[in-house]
C-alpha positions in Angstrom: 122.4 141.5 99.8 124.9 139.3 101.6 122.2 138.6 104.2 119.7 137.7 101.6 122.2 135.4 99.8 123.1 133.6 103.1 119.4 133.1 103.8 118.9 131.6 100.3 121.8 129.3 100.7 120.5 128.1 104.1 117.1 127.4 102.5 118.7 125.4 99.7 120.7 123.4 102.3 117.6 122.6 104.3 115.8 121.5 101.1 118.8 119.4 100.1 118.9 117.7 103.5 115.2 116.9 103.2 115.6 115.5 99.7 118.6 113.4 100.7 116.4 111.3 102.9 113.8 110.6 100.2 113.9 107.6 97.9 113.4 108.1 94.2 109.9 107.2 93.0 109.7 103.4 92.3 108.7 102.5 88.8 105.8 100.0 89.1 106.8 96.6 87.6 105.2 95.0 84.7 103.3 91.9 85.8 102.9 88.7 83.7 100.8 86.0 85.3 100.8 82.7 83.4 98.2 80.1 84.5 98.1 76.6 83.2 94.8 74.6 83.2 94.6 71.4 85.3 98.4 71.1 85.6 99.3 69.3 88.7 102.0 69.9 91.4 104.3 67.3 89.9 103.8 68.2 86.2 106.9 70.5 86.0 110.5 69.3 86.2 111.4 71.7 89.0 108.6 70.0 91.0 109.8 66.4 90.3 108.4 65.5 86.8 110.6 62.7 85.4 108.9 61.5 82.3 109.3 64.6 80.2 111.3 67.8 80.5 110.2 71.4 81.1 113.4 73.5 80.5 111.6 76.8 80.2 109.9 76.5 83.6 112.9 75.0 85.2 114.9 78.0 84.1 112.3 80.3 85.7 112.8 78.3 88.9 116.6 78.7 88.7 116.3 82.4 88.1 113.5 83.0 90.6 111.8 81.4 93.6 109.9 78.1 93.7 107.1 78.0 96.2 106.2 74.5 97.4 103.1 75.3 99.5 101.1 77.4 97.1 97.3 76.8 96.7 94.8 77.3 93.9 91.6 79.1 94.6 89.5 75.9 94.2 89.8 72.3 92.9 88.0 73.3 89.6 88.4 76.0 87.1 85.8 78.8 87.5 85.8 79.4 91.2 89.6 79.1 91.3 89.9 81.9 88.7 87.2 84.0 90.5 89.2 83.7 93.7 92.4 84.8 91.9 90.8 87.8 90.3 88.7 89.1 93.2 91.0 88.3 96.2 88.2 86.3 97.9 88.2 82.6 98.8 85.3 80.3 97.8 83.4 81.0 101.0 83.0 84.6 99.8 83.3 84.7 96.0 80.3 85.1 93.8 81.4 82.2 91.6 81.8 79.1 93.7 81.5 76.3 91.1 81.6 75.4 87.5 78.4 75.5 85.4 75.3 76.2 87.4 73.4 77.9 84.6 71.8 76.3 81.5 73.9 78.5 79.3 77.1 77.7 81.1 79.1 79.2 83.9 77.9 81.9 86.3 79.4 85.2 85.2 81.1 87.7 87.5 78.8 90.5 88.6 79.2 94.1 87.5 80.0 95.1 91.1 83.0 92.8 91.4 86.4 94.5 91.8 89.1 92.7 90.0 92.9 92.8 89.8 92.7 94.3 86.3 90.4 97.2 87.5 92.7 98.1 90.4 95.8 98.0 88.3 94.2 100.0 85.5 93.5 102.7 88.2 97.2 102.7 88.9 98.0 103.5 85.2 98.5 100.0 83.9 97.4 98.7 80.5 95.7 95.4 81.1 95.4 92.3 78.9 93.8 88.9 79.1 94.9 86.2 76.7 93.5 82.6 76.7 90.8 81.0 78.7 88.5 83.3 80.7 85.5 81.2 81.9 83.9 83.9 84.0 81.4 85.5 81.6 79.9 84.7 78.2 79.1 87.3 75.5 76.6 89.8 76.6 77.1 89.2 80.4 78.6 91.6 82.9 81.4 89.0 83.5 83.1 89.6 80.1 86.7 90.6 80.6 86.3 94.0 79.0 83.7 94.8 81.7 86.0 93.5 84.4 89.0 95.8 83.9 90.8 94.4 80.8 91.7 96.9 78.0 92.4 94.0 75.7 91.0 90.4 75.7 91.5 87.5 73.4 90.6 83.9 73.7 87.9 81.6 74.9 85.1 83.1 76.9 83.2 79.9 77.8 84.9 76.9 79.5 83.2 74.4 77.2 84.6 76.1 74.2 88.0 75.9 75.8 87.7 72.1 75.8 88.9 72.3 72.2 92.6 72.8 71.5 91.7 73.5 67.9 88.7 75.7 67.2 87.2 77.7 64.4 86.9 81.0 66.4 88.1 83.0 69.4 86.8 86.3 70.8 88.7 89.5 70.7 87.2 92.2 72.9 83.9 90.4 72.7 83.9 90.1 68.9 84.2 86.8 67.0 87.5 86.2 65.3 87.6 83.3 62.7 90.6 81.0 62.7 91.6 77.8 60.9 90.0 74.8 62.7 92.7 72.4 61.4 95.9 74.5 61.8 95.4 77.1 64.6 96.4 75.4 67.8 95.1 77.5 70.7 98.4 77.6 72.6 100.3 78.9 69.6 97.7 81.6 69.0 97.8 82.6 72.6 101.5 82.9 72.7 101.5 85.1 69.5 98.8 87.3 71.1 100.7 87.6 74.3 103.9 88.6 72.5 102.0 91.2 70.5 100.7 92.7 73.8 104.2 92.9 75.3 105.5 94.5 72.1 102.8 97.2 71.9 104.2 100.7 71.7 103.0 102.0 75.0 105.1 103.2 77.8 102.7 102.4 80.6 103.4 99.4 82.8 101.4 96.4 81.8 99.5 93.5 83.4 99.2 90.4 81.2 97.1 87.6 82.4 97.9 84.6 80.1 95.8 81.5 80.5 96.8 78.5 78.5 94.3 75.6 78.1 97.1 73.1 78.8 96.9 70.3 79.8 93.1 70.3 80.2 91.3 67.7 78.1 90.9 67.3 75.3 94.4 66.0 74.8 95.7 67.3 71.5 98.8 68.9 70.2 100.3 69.7 66.8 102.1 66.9 65.1 105.6 68.3 65.5 105.2 68.1 69.3 103.4 64.8 69.2 106.3 63.3 67.2 108.6 63.9 70.2 106.7 61.4 72.3 105.2 58.9 70.0 106.4 55.4 71.0 108.1 56.6 74.2 105.3 55.6 76.6 102.9 52.7 76.8 99.5 53.8 75.6 95.9 53.0 76.3 93.9 54.7 73.6 91.0 57.0 74.7 88.0 56.4 72.5 84.8 58.4 72.3 83.3 57.8 68.8 80.2 59.8 69.8 82.2 63.0 70.1 84.2 62.3 67.0 81.1 61.8 64.9 79.4 65.1 65.8 82.5 67.3 65.6 82.3 68.0 61.9 78.6 69.0 62.1 78.6 71.0 65.3 80.1 74.3 66.5 83.2 73.7 68.6 81.7 75.7 71.5 78.4 73.9 71.5 77.5 71.9 74.6 80.2 69.2 74.7 79.4 65.5 74.1 82.7 64.7 75.6 86.3 64.8 74.5 87.3 63.5 71.1 89.3 60.2 70.9 93.0 60.2 71.4 95.0 57.1 70.4 98.1 58.2 72.3 97.0 60.1 75.4 100.3 59.8 77.2 102.2 61.3 74.3 99.6 64.0 73.8 99.7 65.0 77.5 103.5 65.4 77.5 103.5 67.1 74.1 101.0 69.7 75.3 103.0 70.7 78.4 106.4 70.8 76.7 105.0 73.0 73.9 103.6 75.4 76.5 106.9 75.3 78.3 108.7 76.1 75.1 106.4 79.1 74.5 106.8 80.4 78.0 110.6 80.3 77.5 110.2 82.4 74.3 108.1 85.0 76.1 110.7 85.3 78.8 113.4 85.8 76.1 111.2 88.4 74.5 111.1 90.4 77.8 114.9 90.3 78.0 115.4 91.3 74.4 113.2 94.4 75.0 115.1 95.3 78.1 112.0 94.6 80.3 113.0 91.6 82.4 114.5 93.4 85.4 111.2 95.4 85.7 108.9 92.6 85.0 107.7 90.0 87.6 106.7 86.7 85.9 104.6 84.2 87.8 103.6 80.7 86.7 100.9 78.6 88.4 97.9 76.4 87.7 94.2 76.7 88.5 93.8 73.3 90.2 95.2 69.8 90.4 95.5 67.3 87.6 92.5 65.9 85.8 91.6 62.3 84.8 89.6 63.1 81.7 90.0 62.4 78.0 92.6 59.7 78.6 94.7 61.7 81.1 96.6 59.5 83.5 97.9 61.4 86.5 99.1 58.3 88.2 101.5 57.4 85.3 103.0 60.9 85.3 102.9 61.3 89.1 101.1 64.6 88.3 100.1 65.2 91.9 103.7 65.0 92.9 103.0 62.3 95.5 100.3 64.3 97.2 96.8 62.7 97.8 94.1 63.5 95.3 93.5 65.1 91.9 91.1 67.7 90.5 87.8 67.8 92.3 89.5 66.6 95.6 90.1 69.0 98.5 93.1 67.0 99.5 96.5 68.5 98.8 96.8 67.0 95.3 93.6 68.8 94.2 94.5 72.3 95.4 98.3 72.5 95.9 99.9 73.7 92.6 103.2 75.0 91.3 104.1 78.7 91.9 107.3 80.0 90.3 108.1 83.7 90.5 110.9 85.4 88.6 111.9 89.0 88.9 115.7 89.5 88.4 117.2 91.7 91.0 114.2 91.6 93.3 113.0 88.0 93.7 115.9 85.8 95.0 117.2 83.4 92.4 117.5 79.7 93.0 115.4 79.8 96.1 112.8 77.4 97.4 110.2 78.8 99.8 107.7 76.8 102.0 105.7 79.9 102.8 102.0 79.1 102.2 99.8 81.4 100.2 96.9 81.1 97.7 95.2 82.4 94.7 93.3 85.0 96.7 96.6 86.6 97.7 97.3 87.6 94.1 95.1 90.7 94.1 96.6 92.4 97.1 100.1 91.4 96.1 99.9 92.9 92.7 98.2 96.1 94.0 100.9 96.4 96.6 103.7 96.0 94.0 101.9 98.7 91.9 102.0 101.1 94.8 98.2 101.1 95.3 96.0 100.7 98.4 94.8 97.1 99.0 91.0 96.8 99.5 89.9 96.0 102.9 86.9 93.7 102.0 88.9 90.7 100.7 90.5 87.6 102.1 93.9 88.0 100.5 97.1 89.4 101.9 100.0 91.0 100.1 102.8 88.5 99.7 105.3 91.1 98.4 107.7 90.5 101.2 107.6 86.7 100.6 108.4 87.3 97.0 111.5 89.3 98.0 112.6 86.6 100.4 111.8 88.6 103.5 109.9 87.6 106.6 106.2 87.5 105.8 103.0 87.0 107.9 100.5 84.6 106.5 96.9 83.6 107.1 95.8 81.9 110.3 93.3 80.0 108.1 93.0 79.0 104.5 89.5 77.9 103.4 88.0 76.0 100.4 84.5 74.7 99.7 83.3 72.5 96.8 79.8 71.8 95.6 79.9 69.2 92.8 79.8 66.3 95.2 77.3 67.7 97.6 79.1 70.1 99.9 82.7 69.6 101.0 85.0 71.9 102.9 88.7 72.1 103.7 90.7 74.3 106.1 94.4 74.7 106.6 95.5 76.1 109.9 99.3 76.2 110.2 100.6 72.7 110.0 97.1 71.3 110.3 94.8 70.4 107.4 91.1 69.5 107.9 88.7 68.0 105.4 85.0 67.4 105.6 83.6 65.3 102.8 79.9 65.7 103.4 77.6 67.7 105.7 77.4 66.2 109.2 80.5 64.1 108.7 83.3 64.3 111.2 86.3 66.4 110.2 89.4 64.5 109.0 92.6 66.0 110.4 96.1 65.7 109.0 99.5 67.0 110.3 101.1 68.3 107.1 104.5 68.6 108.7 104.6 64.9 109.4 102.1 63.6 106.8 102.1 65.7 103.7 100.4 63.0 101.8 97.4 63.0 104.2 97.5 59.3 105.0 96.8 59.3 108.7 93.7 61.0 110.1 94.7 62.2 113.6 91.5 63.9 114.5 90.8 61.6 117.4 94.2 62.5 119.0 93.8 66.3 118.6 90.3 67.2 119.7 91.5 70.7 120.6 92.6 71.4 117.0 89.4 70.0 115.6 87.5 72.3 118.0 89.4 75.3 116.7 88.6 74.4 113.1 85.0 73.8 113.8 84.7 77.2 115.4 86.3 78.8 112.4 83.9 77.0 110.0 81.0 78.7 111.8 82.2 82.0 110.2 84.2 80.9 107.2 81.5 81.5 104.6 78.7 83.8 103.6 75.3 82.4 102.4 74.9 81.7 98.7 71.6 80.9 97.2 73.1 79.2 94.2 75.7 77.3 96.3 74.1 76.6 99.6 76.2 74.9 102.3 75.2 73.1 105.4 77.0 71.6 108.4 
């Protein structure tokens, strides 16, 4: 008996020694990804905005890490969002541009694998709130067919041009709202809060897409009142759109944006109201004891627009960078990226590590403890989020089709842009010339040659979005 007891004790000791070297299972974090619509690199206080304040986002930056070389997936909405959701840049995504179909945007295909699908496989509940733009009703691109358990908001991008509407979609079904009172941003914030508060112990992924500050430029009066008279104004007038609004559905093909007598005030009001609501959502996470296990990310889908009376020059919306929405220069694709995760992401830190929308999918899957797919362009940036040494891409690639066929490549410090097929590459040294003012291609033929070689393999053919050299 003594012998058997000693043997048992020895087995326990061995087992204990083995267990002592094991780490406890890590609880997957909740993930809240907030994306603004056409918000530029300089439209947040933490990135240099001086004409209005964004205390909620500035707080996120103080309590987290501010990335200053983060890139959107494209210089317009739909392909940028497709790159984010699928982990593929615009040389490989199915959706490479806005529109392209008579009924609107090209939907995601049924065979696409999205962030939401991969996180749901890891036991997450998944929610989309706000602008979708990747699949109209009845198409395989609808969010409920792309991995989202719950979806509320605009499905079509043209519908999302209206900050006040008479209906949204909840899980594909029409939900009637008050056209005069229900401001889209307010409704989205309420829906996002309800998703967070749901009685469900599973980790969650919330993809919250505000339609701010995309035209049309409108905000509730209490927010407009904060800025009326503060700025010089050049009224934006479009009587044609004003006249048809009362007799047409808000999601019918747009005749343009409605008139706005105070576009500067409206622009500032829209962003500060969104900023207020983001602050409230962060407070909600804290009040429910979730903030230390929730990573919150804030970004934009592309650079600032010039539509409906918007004035990016007045607000320095590109943050001094060259270009705006629909440009492949830095101002069209470099956007804010703030990441807050108390206890994990370093607070008060600024990082110059470059990454892009297509890195979101592998980063989130990595954080959730899953296996990152091999057939994507993205790379997990989990180490960069933690402030650790992090490899990055040898090349970043973008293509754009609304002005013919344009391409851009970033290779380390070098940025190359081709504005039309057959044109020589422009080349900029971002370490010395972040504003892309001096084309140095003639002095660096070796770099141009490397980029040209990469461009030979950068994209796969697309019948809908053909490219040429």
